[in-house]
C-alpha positions in Angstrom: 7.9 152.9 -103.0 5.7 150.8 -100.8 5.6 147.1 -101.2 2.8 144.8 -100.3 3.6 141.4 -98.8 0.9 138.9 -100.0 0.2 136.2 -97.4 -0.4 132.9 -99.0 -3.6 131.0 -98.2 -3.0 128.2 -95.7 -3.6 125.5 -98.3 -0.7 126.8 -100.5 1.8 127.0 -97.7 4.3 124.2 -96.9 2.3 123.4 -93.7 -0.9 123.4 -95.6 0.3 121.0 -98.3 1.7 118.7 -95.5 -1.6 118.9 -93.6 -3.7 117.9 -96.7 -1.4 115.0 -97.4 -1.7 113.8 -93.7 -5.5 114.2 -93.8 -5.8 112.3 -97.1 -3.7 109.5 -95.6 -5.9 109.4 -92.5 -8.9 109.2 -94.8 -7.5 106.3 -96.7 -6.7 104.4 -93.5 -9.6 102.2 -92.5 -8.6 102.1 -88.9 -9.7 105.7 -88.5 -13.3 107.0 -88.4 -13.3 109.8 -91.0 -16.9 110.8 -91.6 -18.2 113.8 -93.6 -19.6 116.7 -91.6 -22.5 119.1 -91.7 -22.0 122.5 -93.3 -24.6 125.3 -93.3 -23.7 126.8 -96.7 -25.7 124.7 -99.2 -24.4 126.7 -102.2 -20.8 125.6 -101.5 -21.7 122.2 -100.1 -24.7 120.4 -101.7 -26.8 118.4 -99.3 -25.0 120.3 -96.5 -22.2 117.8 -96.5 -18.5 118.7 -96.3 -15.8 116.1 -96.7 -13.4 115.1 -93.9 -10.3 116.7 -95.5 -12.1 119.9 -96.6 -13.6 120.3 -93.1 -10.3 120.2 -91.3 -8.4 122.2 -94.0 -11.1 124.9 -93.6 -10.7 124.9 -89.9 -6.9 125.2 -90.1 -7.3 128.0 -92.7 -9.6 130.1 -90.6 -7.8 129.5 -87.2 -4.3 130.7 -87.9 -3.3 130.6 -84.2 -3.8 126.8 -84.1 -0.6 124.8 -84.5 -1.3 122.4 -87.4 1.1 119.7 -86.1 -0.7 119.6 -82.7 -4.1 119.8 -84.3 -3.4 116.9 -86.7 -1.8 114.8 -84.0 -4.9 115.2 -81.8 -7.2 114.5 -84.7 -5.3 111.2 -85.4 -5.8 110.2 -81.8 -9.5 111.1 -81.8 -10.3 109.3 -85.0 -8.4 106.2 -84.3 -10.1 103.0 -83.4 -9.7 101.7 -79.8 -9.1 98.0 -79.5 -9.7 96.6 -76.1 
């Protein structure tokens, strides 16, 4: 009998849960610039606006070859404030 292995969506995996927690912590930190983004699908995102966490979770979900740890580390650096 053949068995089918169901692949979990990224958001339900251990890495996905950790990524969401990291993104929400980044959003709560006022030292980081975490703005909403533009999204073309107005049915899913009214006013063509997608939240910071949703935008990056969607990216990680659709790009399975990206290492989430590296992506989030780079995102933390890119959104951080630079004091001179």
